Phi, psi and omega in degrees: 000112177235153177217157181254188183296324177293318175301315180302320179292320177299318182295317175302319182292309185289335174292333178277325184200101182271009178263359177294148176286162177297330177297312182292317179297316178300316179301315179292332184262356179080035181229163170287162177298321180295314180297322178296316178299319178297316180293317178300318179298317179294316179300325176286315183294330181274356178081008177288318169264112182278327181196157173249114190229165171246141178269117184260141177287119177301319179298318184294336181253022171082020179233064187287340179275121181235138182226151166248127185239126176266123184243132175246133179269157177301312181222152175262083174245147185306316183294323181291315178299314179299319179298314180292323174303317179298318178298319178298311183298332184274350186264122176292330181291330179277109183280316179223145176220138182227133171271121191233168170264166176109209184291330179249161177268330181222151170237126183241144170251118189234141173243153179210156177289323182205165179299327177299319178294320178295319178301314178299319177300313182297322178299311184287315188273325185257303185295327180275002179258110182293348179278351182270122176279317180184170178210151177233130181255131173245120179278133180283123179275321180205129175278105186282323181211137177225129177175177178234004185296130178247138176301127184265124174280123179275121179294151180294151176293144180164000000 
């Protein structure tokens, strides 16, 4: 997957606002709308742009309780890790999941309507899973920043 300086500019633009039209993005990147559409299509098909999403307020949709959960597995075996990854992907409560190094094996970002709902989730998702050694929950007091924007490295001209 490679991109050039113009692609880098397009990526910077769409990370800030992916609702802009191809005409506006093209104008900002110095391209025609058609050329911009072609580049966006290629960036998506090559997996450089993984998804076009909206960041929704958890509080506004009735899920004001937000947690970061550190999960440790009993053993680090490929089948156990793969099984847990599938469970993460299948769970609506788990907004983001990361397989990590360090003291925990996974870090999860989870939302809930109330602490009672989270307790029920923990019983179902953690306690009933024999592959889970333990988990630690940190309740989010304030979401200071939310986003998916990644700094884009501009390739050298050439």
